[in-house]
Full PDB file with SEQRES, HELIX, SHEET, SSBOND, CRYST1, ORIGX, SCALE, CONECT and MASTER records, all heavy atoms in Angstrom:
SEQRES   1 A   42  MET ARG ASN ILE ILE VAL HIS ARG TYR ARG SER VAL ASP          
SEQRES   2 A   42  LEU GLU LYS LEU ALA ALA VAL VAL GLU ASN ASP ILE ALA          
SEQRES   3 A   42  PRO ILE VAL ASP THR ALA ARG SER LEU ALA ARG ARG GLU          
SEQRES   4 A   42  ALA ARG SER                                                  
HELIX    1 AA1 ARG A    2  HIS A    7  1                                   6    
HELIX    2 AA2 LEU A   14  ALA A   19  1                                   6    
HELIX    3 AA3 VAL A   20  ASP A   24  3                                   5    
HELIX    4 AA4 ILE A   25  ARG A   41  1                                  17    
CRYST1    1.000    1.000    1.000  90.00  90.00  90.00 P 1           1          
ORIGX1      1.000000  0.000000  0.000000        0.00000                         
ORIGX2      0.000000  1.000000  0.000000        0.00000                         
ORIGX3      0.000000  0.000000  1.000000        0.00000                         
SCALE1      1.000000  0.000000  0.000000        0.00000                         
SCALE2      0.000000  1.000000  0.000000        0.00000                         
SCALE3      0.000000  0.000000  1.000000        0.00000                         
ATOM      1  N   MET A   1      59.131 -26.754 -15.557  1.00  0.00           N  
ATOM      2  CA  MET A   1      58.333 -27.863 -15.168  1.00  0.00           C  
ATOM      3  C   MET A   1      57.750 -28.711 -16.260  1.00  0.00           C  
ATOM      4  O   MET A   1      57.734 -29.902 -16.221  1.00  0.00           O  
ATOM      5  CB  MET A   1      57.219 -27.259 -14.270  1.00  0.00           C  
ATOM      6  CG  MET A   1      56.208 -28.262 -13.751  1.00  0.00           C  
ATOM      7  SD  MET A   1      56.837 -29.465 -12.588  1.00  0.00           S  
ATOM      8  CE  MET A   1      56.854 -28.510 -11.063  1.00  0.00           C  
ATOM      9  N   ARG A   2      57.296 -28.108 -17.325  1.00  0.00           N  
ATOM     10  CA  ARG A   2      56.807 -28.755 -18.472  1.00  0.00           C  
ATOM     11  C   ARG A   2      57.760 -29.808 -19.068  1.00  0.00           C  
ATOM     12  O   ARG A   2      57.425 -30.922 -19.291  1.00  0.00           O  
ATOM     13  CB  ARG A   2      56.462 -27.789 -19.605  1.00  0.00           C  
ATOM     14  CG  ARG A   2      55.902 -28.421 -20.828  1.00  0.00           C  
ATOM     15  CD  ARG A   2      56.111 -27.495 -22.147  1.00  0.00           C  
ATOM     16  NE  ARG A   2      55.843 -28.231 -23.295  1.00  0.00           N  
ATOM     17  CZ  ARG A   2      56.773 -28.901 -23.982  1.00  0.00           C  
ATOM     18  NH1 ARG A   2      58.055 -29.073 -23.590  1.00  0.00           N  
ATOM     19  NH2 ARG A   2      56.472 -29.568 -25.143  1.00  0.00           N  
ATOM     20  N   ASN A   3      59.095 -29.385 -19.281  1.00  0.00           N  
ATOM     21  CA  ASN A   3      59.951 -30.246 -19.793  1.00  0.00           C  
ATOM     22  C   ASN A   3      60.292 -31.525 -18.834  1.00  0.00           C  
ATOM     23  O   ASN A   3      60.456 -32.607 -19.319  1.00  0.00           O  
ATOM     24  CB  ASN A   3      61.270 -29.586 -20.044  1.00  0.00           C  
ATOM     25  CG  ASN A   3      61.285 -28.576 -21.222  1.00  0.00           C  
ATOM     26  OD1 ASN A   3      60.410 -28.737 -22.041  1.00  0.00           O  
ATOM     27  ND2 ASN A   3      62.201 -27.717 -21.255  1.00  0.00           N  
ATOM     28  N   ILE A   4      60.139 -31.196 -17.625  1.00  0.00           N  
ATOM     29  CA  ILE A   4      60.421 -32.359 -16.723  1.00  0.00           C  
ATOM     30  C   ILE A   4      59.258 -33.399 -16.834  1.00  0.00           C  
ATOM     31  O   ILE A   4      59.399 -34.561 -16.904  1.00  0.00           O  
ATOM     32  CB  ILE A   4      60.506 -31.943 -15.221  1.00  0.00           C  
ATOM     33  CG1 ILE A   4      61.683 -31.137 -15.024  1.00  0.00           C  
ATOM     34  CG2 ILE A   4      60.412 -33.009 -14.281  1.00  0.00           C  
ATOM     35  CD1 ILE A   4      61.870 -30.364 -13.764  1.00  0.00           C  
ATOM     36  N   ILE A   5      58.115 -32.841 -16.921  1.00  0.00           N  
ATOM     37  CA  ILE A   5      56.915 -33.730 -17.058  1.00  0.00           C  
ATOM     38  C   ILE A   5      56.807 -34.437 -18.529  1.00  0.00           C  
ATOM     39  O   ILE A   5      56.698 -35.638 -18.623  1.00  0.00           O  
ATOM     40  CB  ILE A   5      55.618 -32.858 -16.827  1.00  0.00           C  
ATOM     41  CG1 ILE A   5      55.546 -32.507 -15.477  1.00  0.00           C  
ATOM     42  CG2 ILE A   5      54.379 -33.797 -17.249  1.00  0.00           C  
ATOM     43  CD1 ILE A   5      54.373 -31.513 -15.185  1.00  0.00           C  
ATOM     44  N   VAL A   6      56.940 -33.568 -19.546  1.00  0.00           N  
ATOM     45  CA  VAL A   6      56.871 -34.111 -21.001  1.00  0.00           C  
ATOM     46  C   VAL A   6      58.098 -35.129 -21.233  1.00  0.00           C  
ATOM     47  O   VAL A   6      57.835 -36.110 -21.897  1.00  0.00           O  
ATOM     48  CB  VAL A   6      56.783 -32.936 -21.919  1.00  0.00           C  
ATOM     49  CG1 VAL A   6      56.893 -33.474 -23.313  1.00  0.00           C  
ATOM     50  CG2 VAL A   6      55.487 -32.240 -21.665  1.00  0.00           C  
ATOM     51  N   HIS A   7      59.255 -34.642 -20.928  1.00  0.00           N  
ATOM     52  CA  HIS A   7      60.412 -35.369 -21.292  1.00  0.00           C  
ATOM     53  C   HIS A   7      60.940 -36.393 -20.278  1.00  0.00           C  
ATOM     54  O   HIS A   7      61.859 -37.131 -20.595  1.00  0.00           O  
ATOM     55  CB  HIS A   7      61.540 -34.411 -21.747  1.00  0.00           C  
ATOM     56  CG  HIS A   7      61.117 -33.514 -22.941  1.00  0.00           C  
ATOM     57  ND1 HIS A   7      60.856 -34.011 -24.150  1.00  0.00           N  
ATOM     58  CD2 HIS A   7      60.893 -32.195 -22.957  1.00  0.00           C  
ATOM     59  CE1 HIS A   7      60.529 -33.054 -24.954  1.00  0.00           C  
ATOM     60  NE2 HIS A   7      60.659 -31.894 -24.245  1.00  0.00           N  
ATOM     61  N   ARG A   8      60.291 -36.324 -19.141  1.00  0.00           N  
ATOM     62  CA  ARG A   8      60.619 -37.264 -18.055  1.00  0.00           C  
ATOM     63  C   ARG A   8      62.142 -37.279 -17.706  1.00  0.00           C  
ATOM     64  O   ARG A   8      62.742 -38.245 -17.691  1.00  0.00           O  
ATOM     65  CB  ARG A   8      60.168 -38.685 -18.406  1.00  0.00           C  
ATOM     66  CG  ARG A   8      58.724 -38.869 -18.530  1.00  0.00           C  
ATOM     67  CD  ARG A   8      58.327 -40.221 -18.833  1.00  0.00           C  
ATOM     68  NE  ARG A   8      56.793 -40.175 -19.236  1.00  0.00           N  
ATOM     69  CZ  ARG A   8      56.087 -41.255 -19.236  1.00  0.00           C  
ATOM     70  NH1 ARG A   8      56.668 -42.335 -19.141  1.00  0.00           N  
ATOM     71  NH2 ARG A   8      54.920 -41.033 -19.599  1.00  0.00           N  
ATOM     72  N   TYR A   9      62.552 -36.074 -17.592  1.00  0.00           N  
ATOM     73  CA  TYR A   9      64.006 -35.945 -17.212  1.00  0.00           C  
ATOM     74  C   TYR A   9      64.359 -36.579 -15.836  1.00  0.00           C  
ATOM     75  O   TYR A   9      65.448 -36.994 -15.657  1.00  0.00           O  
ATOM     76  CB  TYR A   9      64.498 -34.375 -17.112  1.00  0.00           C  
ATOM     77  CG  TYR A   9      64.613 -33.760 -18.504  1.00  0.00           C  
ATOM     78  CD1 TYR A   9      63.938 -32.502 -18.579  1.00  0.00           C  
ATOM     79  CD2 TYR A   9      65.032 -34.305 -19.563  1.00  0.00           C  
ATOM     80  CE1 TYR A   9      64.061 -31.842 -19.875  1.00  0.00           C  
ATOM     81  CE2 TYR A   9      65.067 -33.805 -20.761  1.00  0.00           C  
ATOM     82  CZ  TYR A   9      64.680 -32.471 -20.941  1.00  0.00           C  
ATOM     83  OH  TYR A   9      64.678 -31.825 -22.098  1.00  0.00           O  
ATOM     84  N   ARG A  10      63.357 -36.523 -15.086  1.00  0.00           N  
ATOM     85  CA  ARG A  10      63.431 -37.268 -13.776  1.00  0.00           C  
ATOM     86  C   ARG A  10      62.088 -37.456 -13.345  1.00  0.00           C  
ATOM     87  O   ARG A  10      61.122 -37.031 -13.944  1.00  0.00           O  
ATOM     88  CB  ARG A  10      64.219 -36.419 -12.734  1.00  0.00           C  
ATOM     89  CG  ARG A  10      63.599 -35.163 -12.497  1.00  0.00           C  
ATOM     90  CD  ARG A  10      64.277 -34.197 -11.560  1.00  0.00           C  
ATOM     91  NE  ARG A  10      63.698 -32.968 -11.453  1.00  0.00           N  
ATOM     92  CZ  ARG A  10      64.236 -31.838 -11.309  1.00  0.00           C  
ATOM     93  NH1 ARG A  10      65.452 -31.692 -11.052  1.00  0.00           N  
ATOM     94  NH2 ARG A  10      63.495 -30.620 -11.279  1.00  0.00           N  
ATOM     95  N   SER A  11      61.897 -38.192 -12.190  1.00  0.00           N  
ATOM     96  CA  SER A  11      60.540 -38.596 -11.819  1.00  0.00           C  
ATOM     97  C   SER A  11      59.860 -37.252 -11.253  1.00  0.00           C  
ATOM     98  O   SER A  11      60.481 -36.288 -10.843  1.00  0.00           O  
ATOM     99  CB  SER A  11      60.559 -39.486 -10.629  1.00  0.00           C  
ATOM    100  OG  SER A  11      61.290 -39.018  -9.526  1.00  0.00           O  
ATOM    101  N   VAL A  12      58.542 -37.137 -11.554  1.00  0.00           N  
ATOM    102  CA  VAL A  12      57.925 -35.964 -11.061  1.00  0.00           C  
ATOM    103  C   VAL A  12      57.511 -36.043  -9.591  1.00  0.00           C  
ATOM    104  O   VAL A  12      56.924 -37.032  -9.111  1.00  0.00           O  
ATOM    105  CB  VAL A  12      56.533 -35.896 -12.007  1.00  0.00           C  
ATOM    106  CG1 VAL A  12      55.680 -34.746 -11.499  1.00  0.00           C  
ATOM    107  CG2 VAL A  12      56.918 -35.731 -13.363  1.00  0.00           C  
ATOM    108  N   ASP A  13      57.864 -34.971  -8.913  1.00  0.00           N  
ATOM    109  CA  ASP A  13      57.487 -34.908  -7.425  1.00  0.00           C  
ATOM    110  C   ASP A  13      56.017 -34.337  -7.555  1.00  0.00           C  
ATOM    111  O   ASP A  13      55.735 -33.168  -7.795  1.00  0.00           O  
ATOM    112  CB  ASP A  13      58.409 -33.938  -6.838  1.00  0.00           C  
ATOM    113  CG  ASP A  13      58.164 -33.752  -5.330  1.00  0.00           C  
ATOM    114  OD1 ASP A  13      57.035 -33.958  -4.836  1.00  0.00           O  
ATOM    115  OD2 ASP A  13      59.080 -33.509  -4.585  1.00  0.00           O  
ATOM    116  N   LEU A  14      55.063 -35.231  -7.179  1.00  0.00           N  
ATOM    117  CA  LEU A  14      53.623 -34.830  -7.151  1.00  0.00           C  
ATOM    118  C   LEU A  14      53.399 -33.699  -6.227  1.00  0.00           C  
ATOM    119  O   LEU A  14      52.449 -32.854  -6.408  1.00  0.00           O  
ATOM    120  CB  LEU A  14      52.741 -36.009  -6.871  1.00  0.00           C  
ATOM    121  CG  LEU A  14      52.788 -37.126  -7.944  1.00  0.00           C  
ATOM    122  CD1 LEU A  14      51.949 -38.250  -7.557  1.00  0.00           C  
ATOM    123  CD2 LEU A  14      52.505 -36.589  -9.244  1.00  0.00           C  
ATOM    124  N   GLU A  15      54.129 -33.551  -5.089  1.00  0.00           N  
ATOM    125  CA  GLU A  15      53.829 -32.464  -4.162  1.00  0.00           C  
ATOM    126  C   GLU A  15      54.178 -31.215  -4.819  1.00  0.00           C  
ATOM    127  O   GLU A  15      53.517 -30.115  -4.657  1.00  0.00           O  
ATOM    128  CB  GLU A  15      54.653 -32.744  -2.803  1.00  0.00           C  
ATOM    129  CG  GLU A  15      53.898 -33.745  -2.036  1.00  0.00           C  
ATOM    130  CD  GLU A  15      54.712 -33.953  -0.615  1.00  0.00           C  
ATOM    131  OE1 GLU A  15      55.273 -32.988  -0.198  1.00  0.00           O  
ATOM    132  OE2 GLU A  15      54.505 -35.149  -0.096  1.00  0.00           O  
ATOM    133  N   LYS A  16      55.355 -31.093  -5.562  1.00  0.00           N  
ATOM    134  CA  LYS A  16      55.802 -29.910  -6.127  1.00  0.00           C  
ATOM    135  C   LYS A  16      54.917 -29.580  -7.220  1.00  0.00           C  
ATOM    136  O   LYS A  16      54.505 -28.425  -7.491  1.00  0.00           O  
ATOM    137  CB  LYS A  16      57.268 -30.062  -6.747  1.00  0.00           C  
ATOM    138  CG  LYS A  16      58.260 -30.136  -5.651  1.00  0.00           C  
ATOM    139  CD  LYS A  16      59.667 -30.254  -6.244  1.00  0.00           C  
ATOM    140  CE  LYS A  16      60.692 -30.228  -5.174  1.00  0.00           C  
ATOM    141  NZ  LYS A  16      62.037 -30.307  -5.666  1.00  0.00           N  
ATOM    142  N   LEU A  17      54.387 -30.582  -8.056  1.00  0.00           N  
ATOM    143  CA  LEU A  17      53.396 -30.252  -9.078  1.00  0.00           C  
ATOM    144  C   LEU A  17      52.187 -29.690  -8.521  1.00  0.00           C  
ATOM    145  O   LEU A  17      51.634 -28.750  -9.088  1.00  0.00           O  
ATOM    146  CB  LEU A  17      53.210 -31.667  -9.863  1.00  0.00           C  
ATOM    147  CG  LEU A  17      52.215 -31.594 -11.034  1.00  0.00           C  
ATOM    148  CD1 LEU A  17      52.620 -30.596 -12.061  1.00  0.00           C  
ATOM    149  CD2 LEU A  17      51.880 -32.930 -11.655  1.00  0.00           C  
ATOM    150  N   ALA A  18      51.623 -30.246  -7.455  1.00  0.00           N  
ATOM    151  CA  ALA A  18      50.474 -29.769  -6.843  1.00  0.00           C  
ATOM    152  C   ALA A  18      50.702 -28.245  -6.398  1.00  0.00           C  
ATOM    153  O   ALA A  18      49.771 -27.434  -6.508  1.00  0.00           O  
ATOM    154  CB  ALA A  18      50.014 -30.659  -5.639  1.00  0.00           C  
ATOM    155  N   ALA A  19      51.844 -28.038  -5.760  1.00  0.00           N  
ATOM    156  CA  ALA A  19      52.111 -26.645  -5.373  1.00  0.00           C  
ATOM    157  C   ALA A  19      52.098 -25.730  -6.608  1.00  0.00           C  
ATOM    158  O   ALA A  19      51.655 -24.537  -6.461  1.00  0.00           O  
ATOM    159  CB  ALA A  19      53.474 -26.610  -4.627  1.00  0.00           C  
ATOM    160  N   VAL A  20      52.748 -26.056  -7.589  1.00  0.00           N  
ATOM    161  CA  VAL A  20      52.701 -25.247  -8.876  1.00  0.00           C  
ATOM    162  C   VAL A  20      51.244 -24.997  -9.368  1.00  0.00           C  
ATOM    163  O   VAL A  20      50.835 -23.735  -9.620  1.00  0.00           O  
ATOM    164  CB  VAL A  20      53.577 -25.850 -10.081  1.00  0.00           C  
ATOM    165  CG1 VAL A  20      53.275 -25.256 -11.344  1.00  0.00           C  
ATOM    166  CG2 VAL A  20      54.902 -25.932  -9.649  1.00  0.00           C  
ATOM    167  N   VAL A  21      50.391 -25.969  -9.384  1.00  0.00           N  
ATOM    168  CA  VAL A  21      49.048 -25.880  -9.827  1.00  0.00           C  
ATOM    169  C   VAL A  21      48.284 -24.938  -8.845  1.00  0.00           C  
ATOM    170  O   VAL A  21      47.596 -23.978  -9.287  1.00  0.00           O  
ATOM    171  CB  VAL A  21      48.384 -27.224  -9.955  1.00  0.00           C  
ATOM    172  CG1 VAL A  21      46.917 -27.011 -10.164  1.00  0.00           C  
ATOM    173  CG2 VAL A  21      48.943 -28.089 -11.083  1.00  0.00           C  
ATOM    174  N   GLU A  22      48.436 -25.155  -7.528  1.00  0.00           N  
ATOM    175  CA  GLU A  22      47.723 -24.345  -6.602  1.00  0.00           C  
ATOM    176  C   GLU A  22      48.236 -22.901  -6.523  1.00  0.00           C  
ATOM    177  O   GLU A  22      47.408 -21.903  -6.350  1.00  0.00           O  
ATOM    178  CB  GLU A  22      47.921 -24.989  -5.191  1.00  0.00           C  
ATOM    179  CG  GLU A  22      47.171 -26.288  -5.030  1.00  0.00           C  
ATOM    180  CD  GLU A  22      47.451 -27.011  -3.651  1.00  0.00           C  
ATOM    181  OE1 GLU A  22      48.295 -26.270  -2.810  1.00  0.00           O  
ATOM    182  OE2 GLU A  22      46.978 -28.078  -3.438  1.00  0.00           O  
ATOM    183  N   ASN A  23      49.522 -22.598  -6.694  1.00  0.00           N  
ATOM    184  CA  ASN A  23      49.967 -21.362  -6.510  1.00  0.00           C  
ATOM    185  C   ASN A  23      50.373 -20.436  -7.737  1.00  0.00           C  
ATOM    186  O   ASN A  23      50.407 -19.299  -7.631  1.00  0.00           O  
ATOM    187  CB  ASN A  23      51.325 -21.372  -5.609  1.00  0.00           C  
ATOM    188  CG  ASN A  23      51.053 -22.051  -4.322  1.00  0.00           C  
ATOM    189  OD1 ASN A  23      50.127 -21.679  -3.550  1.00  0.00           O  
ATOM    190  ND2 ASN A  23      51.874 -23.000  -3.918  1.00  0.00           N  
ATOM    191  N   ASP A  24      50.706 -21.240  -8.749  1.00  0.00           N  
ATOM    192  CA  ASP A  24      51.177 -20.426  -9.991  1.00  0.00           C  
ATOM    193  C   ASP A  24      50.206 -20.429 -11.140  1.00  0.00           C  
ATOM    194  O   ASP A  24      50.304 -19.450 -11.998  1.00  0.00           O  
ATOM    195  CB  ASP A  24      52.560 -21.097 -10.430  1.00  0.00           C  
ATOM    196  CG  ASP A  24      53.656 -21.078  -9.388  1.00  0.00           C  
ATOM    197  OD1 ASP A  24      53.533 -20.009  -8.578  1.00  0.00           O  
ATOM    198  OD2 ASP A  24      54.434 -21.866  -9.419  1.00  0.00           O  
ATOM    199  N   ILE A  25      49.265 -21.308 -11.242  1.00  0.00           N  
ATOM    200  CA  ILE A  25      48.468 -21.335 -12.465  1.00  0.00           C  
ATOM    201  C   ILE A  25      47.475 -20.151 -12.436  1.00  0.00           C  
ATOM    202  O   ILE A  25      47.426 -19.469 -13.536  1.00  0.00           O  
ATOM    203  CB  ILE A  25      47.674 -22.668 -12.604  1.00  0.00           C  
ATOM    204  CG1 ILE A  25      48.663 -23.848 -12.743  1.00  0.00           C  
ATOM    205  CG2 ILE A  25      46.673 -22.580 -13.680  1.00  0.00           C  
ATOM    206  CD1 ILE A  25      49.472 -23.775 -13.929  1.00  0.00           C  
ATOM    207  N   ALA A  26      46.795 -19.812 -11.394  1.00  0.00           N  
ATOM    208  CA  ALA A  26      45.839 -18.761 -11.303  1.00  0.00           C  
ATOM    209  C   ALA A  26      46.459 -17.317 -11.894  1.00  0.00           C  
ATOM    210  O   ALA A  26      45.870 -16.706 -12.706  1.00  0.00           O  
ATOM    211  CB  ALA A  26      45.221 -18.579  -9.966  1.00  0.00           C  
ATOM    212  N   PRO A  27      47.656 -16.993 -11.362  1.00  0.00           N  
ATOM    213  CA  PRO A  27      48.173 -15.721 -11.793  1.00  0.00           C  
ATOM    214  C   PRO A  27      48.636 -15.674 -13.307  1.00  0.00           C  
ATOM    215  O   PRO A  27      48.410 -14.776 -13.951  1.00  0.00           O  
ATOM    216  CB  PRO A  27      49.385 -15.537 -10.949  1.00  0.00           C  
ATOM    217  CG  PRO A  27      49.233 -16.303  -9.712  1.00  0.00           C  
ATOM    218  CD  PRO A  27      48.385 -17.519 -10.171  1.00  0.00           C  
ATOM    219  N   ILE A  28      48.989 -16.852 -13.823  1.00  0.00           N  
ATOM    220  CA  ILE A  28      49.276 -16.945 -15.261  1.00  0.00           C  
ATOM    221  C   ILE A  28      48.049 -16.813 -16.037  1.00  0.00           C  
ATOM    222  O   ILE A  28      47.916 -16.061 -17.044  1.00  0.00           O  
ATOM    223  CB  ILE A  28      50.056 -18.275 -15.479  1.00  0.00           C  
ATOM    224  CG1 ILE A  28      51.391 -18.336 -14.837  1.00  0.00           C  
ATOM    225  CG2 ILE A  28      50.106 -18.549 -16.987  1.00  0.00           C  
ATOM    226  CD1 ILE A  28      52.134 -19.677 -14.739  1.00  0.00           C  
ATOM    227  N   VAL A  29      46.937 -17.575 -15.628  1.00  0.00           N  
ATOM    228  CA  VAL A  29      45.766 -17.292 -16.334  1.00  0.00           C  
ATOM    229  C   VAL A  29      45.166 -15.912 -16.284  1.00  0.00           C  
ATOM    230  O   VAL A  29      44.693 -15.461 -17.329  1.00  0.00           O  
ATOM    231  CB  VAL A  29      44.709 -18.395 -15.802  1.00  0.00           C  
ATOM    232  CG1 VAL A  29      43.220 -18.159 -16.296  1.00  0.00           C  
ATOM    233  CG2 VAL A  29      45.026 -19.848 -16.023  1.00  0.00           C  
ATOM    234  N   ASP A  30      45.228 -15.293 -15.060  1.00  0.00           N  
ATOM    235  CA  ASP A  30      44.814 -13.941 -14.973  1.00  0.00           C  
ATOM    236  C   ASP A  30      45.601 -12.994 -15.955  1.00  0.00           C  
ATOM    237  O   ASP A  30      44.891 -12.176 -16.667  1.00  0.00           O  
ATOM    238  CB  ASP A  30      44.905 -13.374 -13.546  1.00  0.00           C  
ATOM    239  CG  ASP A  30      44.000 -14.083 -12.599  1.00  0.00           C  
ATOM    240  OD1 ASP A  30      42.967 -14.718 -13.057  1.00  0.00           O  
ATOM    241  OD2 ASP A  30      44.351 -14.021 -11.373  1.00  0.00           O  
ATOM    242  N   THR A  31      46.872 -13.230 -15.964  1.00  0.00           N  
ATOM    243  CA  THR A  31      47.632 -12.365 -16.887  1.00  0.00           C  
ATOM    244  C   THR A  31      47.268 -12.668 -18.366  1.00  0.00           C  
ATOM    245  O   THR A  31      47.133 -11.693 -19.202  1.00  0.00           O  
ATOM    246  CB  THR A  31      49.150 -12.744 -16.741  1.00  0.00           C  
ATOM    247  OG1 THR A  31      49.512 -12.389 -15.364  1.00  0.00           O  
ATOM    248  CG2 THR A  31      50.022 -11.889 -17.666  1.00  0.00           C  
ATOM    249  N   ALA A  32      47.042 -13.914 -18.727  1.00  0.00           N  
ATOM    250  CA  ALA A  32      46.765 -14.219 -20.207  1.00  0.00           C  
ATOM    251  C   ALA A  32      45.314 -13.622 -20.483  1.00  0.00           C  
ATOM    252  O   ALA A  32      45.253 -13.105 -21.626  1.00  0.00           O  
ATOM    253  CB  ALA A  32      46.630 -15.794 -20.293  1.00  0.00           C  
ATOM    254  N   ARG A  33      44.350 -13.697 -19.529  1.00  0.00           N  
ATOM    255  CA  ARG A  33      43.041 -13.013 -19.785  1.00  0.00           C  
ATOM    256  C   ARG A  33      43.180 -11.564 -20.066  1.00  0.00           C  
ATOM    257  O   ARG A  33      42.577 -10.910 -20.874  1.00  0.00           O  
ATOM    258  CB  ARG A  33      42.063 -13.329 -18.693  1.00  0.00           C  
ATOM    259  CG  ARG A  33      41.629 -14.675 -18.704  1.00  0.00           C  
ATOM    260  CD  ARG A  33      40.578 -15.080 -17.595  1.00  0.00           C  
ATOM    261  NE  ARG A  33      40.140 -16.486 -17.699  1.00  0.00           N  
ATOM    262  CZ  ARG A  33      39.904 -17.080 -16.667  1.00  0.00           C  
ATOM    263  NH1 ARG A  33      40.056 -16.642 -15.374  1.00  0.00           N  
ATOM    264  NH2 ARG A  33      39.482 -18.291 -16.796  1.00  0.00           N  
ATOM    265  N   SER A  34      44.037 -10.864 -19.121  1.00  0.00           N  
ATOM    266  CA  SER A  34      44.231  -9.521 -19.306  1.00  0.00           C  
ATOM    267  C   SER A  34      44.823  -9.103 -20.660  1.00  0.00           C  
ATOM    268  O   SER A  34      44.377  -8.175 -21.198  1.00  0.00           O  
ATOM    269  CB  SER A  34      45.081  -9.021 -18.149  1.00  0.00           C  
ATOM    270  OG  SER A  34      45.471  -7.554 -18.228  1.00  0.00           O  
ATOM    271  N   LEU A  35      45.927  -9.894 -21.027  1.00  0.00           N  
ATOM    272  CA  LEU A  35      46.484  -9.604 -22.292  1.00  0.00           C  
ATOM    273  C   LEU A  35      45.519  -9.805 -23.396  1.00  0.00           C  
ATOM    274  O   LEU A  35      45.481  -9.040 -24.456  1.00  0.00           O  
ATOM    275  CB  LEU A  35      47.538 -10.601 -22.543  1.00  0.00           C  
ATOM    276  CG  LEU A  35      48.817 -10.227 -21.622  1.00  0.00           C  
ATOM    277  CD1 LEU A  35      49.937 -11.383 -21.646  1.00  0.00           C  
ATOM    278  CD2 LEU A  35      49.480  -8.869 -21.963  1.00  0.00           C  
ATOM    279  N   ALA A  36      44.669 -10.784 -23.368  1.00  0.00           N  
ATOM    280  CA  ALA A  36      43.709 -11.151 -24.373  1.00  0.00           C  
ATOM    281  C   ALA A  36      42.622  -9.970 -24.471  1.00  0.00           C  
ATOM    282  O   ALA A  36      42.259  -9.519 -25.557  1.00  0.00           O  
ATOM    283  CB  ALA A  36      42.952 -12.508 -24.144  1.00  0.00           C  
ATOM    284  N   ARG A  37      42.115  -9.491 -23.312  1.00  0.00           N  
ATOM    285  CA  ARG A  37      41.246  -8.330 -23.376  1.00  0.00           C  
ATOM    286  C   ARG A  37      41.841  -7.110 -23.928  1.00  0.00           C  
ATOM    287  O   ARG A  37      41.239  -6.403 -24.797  1.00  0.00           O  
ATOM    288  CB  ARG A  37      40.692  -8.059 -21.910  1.00  0.00           C  
ATOM    289  CG  ARG A  37      39.740  -9.027 -21.426  1.00  0.00           C  
ATOM    290  CD  ARG A  37      39.072  -8.437 -20.095  1.00  0.00           C  
ATOM    291  NE  ARG A  37      39.993  -8.409 -19.060  1.00  0.00           N  
ATOM    292  CZ  ARG A  37      40.275  -9.341 -18.078  1.00  0.00           C  
ATOM    293  NH1 ARG A  37      39.595 -10.419 -18.149  1.00  0.00           N  
ATOM    294  NH2 ARG A  37      41.103  -9.137 -17.129  1.00  0.00           N  
ATOM    295  N   ARG A  38      43.150  -6.882 -23.637  1.00  0.00           N  
ATOM    296  CA  ARG A  38      43.794  -5.694 -24.083  1.00  0.00           C  
ATOM    297  C   ARG A  38      43.951  -5.825 -25.663  1.00  0.00           C  
ATOM    298  O   ARG A  38      43.787  -4.884 -26.394  1.00  0.00           O  
ATOM    299  CB  ARG A  38      45.259  -5.619 -23.415  1.00  0.00           C  
ATOM    300  CG  ARG A  38      46.015  -4.304 -23.880  1.00  0.00           C  
ATOM    301  CD  ARG A  38      47.327  -4.245 -23.260  1.00  0.00           C  
ATOM    302  NE  ARG A  38      47.289  -4.471 -21.863  1.00  0.00           N  
ATOM    303  CZ  ARG A  38      48.340  -4.765 -21.090  1.00  0.00           C  
ATOM    304  NH1 ARG A  38      49.554  -4.818 -21.743  1.00  0.00           N  
ATOM    305  NH2 ARG A  38      48.312  -4.971 -19.815  1.00  0.00           N  
ATOM    306  N   GLU A  39      44.306  -7.052 -26.079  1.00  0.00           N  
ATOM    307  CA  GLU A  39      44.444  -7.354 -27.545  1.00  0.00           C  
ATOM    308  C   GLU A  39      43.152  -7.119 -28.258  1.00  0.00           C  
ATOM    309  O   GLU A  39      43.103  -6.591 -29.417  1.00  0.00           O  
ATOM    310  CB  GLU A  39      45.029  -8.628 -27.754  1.00  0.00           C  
ATOM    311  CG  GLU A  39      45.263  -9.005 -29.260  1.00  0.00           C  
ATOM    312  CD  GLU A  39      46.406  -8.175 -29.888  1.00  0.00           C  
ATOM    313  OE1 GLU A  39      47.255  -7.755 -29.157  1.00  0.00           O  
ATOM    314  OE2 GLU A  39      46.412  -8.031 -31.071  1.00  0.00           O  
ATOM    315  N   ALA A  40      42.027  -7.547 -27.730  1.00  0.00           N  
ATOM    316  CA  ALA A  40      40.777  -7.422 -28.345  1.00  0.00           C  
ATOM    317  C   ALA A  40      40.327  -5.957 -28.456  1.00  0.00           C  
ATOM    318  O   ALA A  40      39.558  -5.584 -29.429  1.00  0.00           O  
ATOM    319  CB  ALA A  40      39.751  -8.193 -27.428  1.00  0.00           C  
ATOM    320  N   ARG A  41      40.807  -5.105 -27.544  1.00  0.00           N  
ATOM    321  CA  ARG A  41      40.350  -3.741 -27.630  1.00  0.00           C  
ATOM    322  C   ARG A  41      41.152  -3.016 -28.592  1.00  0.00           C  
ATOM    323  O   ARG A  41      40.769  -1.860 -29.001  1.00  0.00           O  
ATOM    324  CB  ARG A  41      40.643  -3.066 -26.182  1.00  0.00           C  
ATOM    325  CG  ARG A  41      39.499  -3.446 -25.246  1.00  0.00           C  
ATOM    326  CD  ARG A  41      39.681  -2.604 -23.951  1.00  0.00           C  
ATOM    327  NE  ARG A  41      40.190  -3.587 -22.977  1.00  0.00           N  
ATOM    328  CZ  ARG A  41      40.959  -3.349 -22.000  1.00  0.00           C  
ATOM    329  NH1 ARG A  41      41.493  -2.193 -21.825  1.00  0.00           N  
ATOM    330  NH2 ARG A  41      41.409  -4.320 -21.218  1.00  0.00           N  
ATOM    331  N   SER A  42      42.324  -3.441 -29.118  1.00  0.00           N  
ATOM    332  CA  SER A  42      43.181  -2.729 -30.035  1.00  0.00           C  
ATOM    333  C   SER A  42      42.950  -3.124 -31.391  1.00  0.00           C  
ATOM    334  O   SER A  42      42.056  -3.807 -31.775  1.00  0.00           O  
ATOM    335  CB  SER A  42      44.581  -2.858 -29.762  1.00  0.00           C  
ATOM    336  OG  SER A  42      45.034  -4.192 -29.464  1.00  0.00           O  
TER     337      SER A  42                                                      
MASTER        0    0    0    4    0    0    0    6  336    1    0    4          
END                                                                             
C-alpha cells in the first residue's frame, strides 16, 4: 500500500485506503507497542 501511495503506481482507491486504516492499523500499532515493551524489559 505504501508504494502505491508514495510512488503513485496507480490512482489510490480511497475506499481501500480507508479500509486499511480502519482494519489494519490498530493491530500493527498493538504489535509494535508490545514489541517495544518487551524490548524495554530486556
